[in-house]
N, C-alpha and C positions, 0 to 999 in steps of 0.2 A: 284573250282578255289581258289587260295590262293593269298593274297596280298604280294608283295615283294617290298622292297625299294632297288633301285640300285643306287650306287655312281659311277660316271663316269666323267673323264676329258679328255682333249685332250693333248697328249704328244708333239705334234708338236707346238701347241700354247704355252705350258709351256716352251719349249725350246727357242722359239722366245722371249718371255717375259724375260726369264733369261738372254738372250743375248742382251736385250735392243731394240729388233726389234719387228715388228708387223707381224702377220700372214696375208697372202694375202687374205684369204676368211673369217676367223672367228674372232670374237671379243676376246679381251684380257681375258675376263671373263671365257673363256673356259680353261684357265690355272688352274682355281680353280675347285673344285669338284661340280658337279651338282647332284641333287637327283631326281630320277623319281620313281613313283609308278606304278608297273606292276602287272596285274593279270595274273596268270599262274598256271598250275597244279603242277609244281615243279620248283626248281632253274634252272635246265637245260633248261627247256622251257622259263623261264624268261630271261636267258642269251641269248638264241637264238633270242627272241623277240627284246631285246634292241640292239643286235648286228646288226640286220638288219637295224635298224634306225641309229645306230651310229657304223659304221664298223671300226674294228681295222686297216684296210688298209688305212683309212683316219686319223689315229692317235689317235682314241678314245681308252681309257683304262678303263676297268671295275675294279674299286678298291674294291668294295664290293657288295654282294647281300645278303640281310638279309630278312628273313621272318618276316612279321609284324603281330604280335600277337594282337588280339582284345578281349582278355579274359575279 
């Protein structure tokens, strides 16, 4: 297993904040990027894991997936 850092935000929340509104379910902080550490065999598996928790259908956008080197 490899460590990956995943950057994710919610596009629906971002659009609400930009329009001066509030999202009905999520805090405004989801307009900003959140970082998560995921252990996975590869980047494809890391994307699948985070997508189950934060699905695109609910507005979540994966901005970046980076392997964390611990050399």
